[in-house]
C-alpha positions in Angstrom: 128.8 163.5 101.0 128.8 159.8 101.9 131.7 157.6 100.9 131.1 154.4 98.9 132.2 151.0 100.3 135.5 151.0 98.4 136.6 154.4 99.8 135.6 153.3 103.3 137.6 150.1 103.0 140.6 152.2 101.8 140.4 154.2 105.0 139.9 151.1 107.2 142.7 149.0 105.7 146.1 149.9 104.2 145.3 148.2 100.9 142.4 146.6 99.1 144.1 143.2 99.3 144.2 143.5 103.1 140.5 144.6 103.1 139.5 141.6 101.0 141.3 139.2 103.3 139.8 140.8 106.4 136.2 140.6 105.1 136.7 137.0 103.9 138.1 135.8 107.2 135.3 137.5 109.1 132.7 136.0 106.7 134.2 132.5 107.4 133.9 133.1 111.2 130.3 134.3 110.8 129.4 131.2 108.7 130.9 128.8 111.2 128.8 130.5 114.0 125.6 130.3 111.9 126.3 126.6 111.2 126.7 125.9 114.9 123.5 127.7 115.8 121.5 126.0 113.0 119.3 123.2 114.3 119.1 119.9 112.6 116.9 120.3 109.5 115.1 117.0 110.1 113.8 118.1 113.5 112.7 121.6 112.4 109.7 121.6 110.0 109.5 125.4 110.1 110.9 127.4 107.2 114.1 129.3 108.1 113.9 133.1 108.3 115.8 135.0 105.7 119.2 136.2 106.9 121.5 138.5 105.0 124.3 136.8 103.1 127.4 136.1 105.2 129.7 138.2 103.0 127.3 141.2 103.1 127.1 141.0 106.9 130.9 140.7 107.1 131.4 143.7 104.8 129.0 145.8 106.9 130.8 144.8 110.1 134.2 145.8 108.7 132.9 149.1 107.3 131.2 150.0 110.6 134.4 149.2 112.6 132.9 146.2 114.5 135.8 143.9 113.5 139.1 144.3 115.3 142.3 143.3 113.7 146.0 144.0 114.0 148.5 144.3 111.2 151.5 142.0 111.2 
């Protein structure tokens, strides 16, 4: 039986509050990276390819254990 996202987050983090903060901070980092990689829109006439939303990508990364963090 597969766990839903809430149960997986509960196992990853000690509280849901901590999980929300972790996902939000990671999403901000991903967004900054995307903005740095994004070429100037005036120079590029080609339509952008669809990317998953930053928050969804951050949540997947946290659930899959690709984000390292330490508790303080």
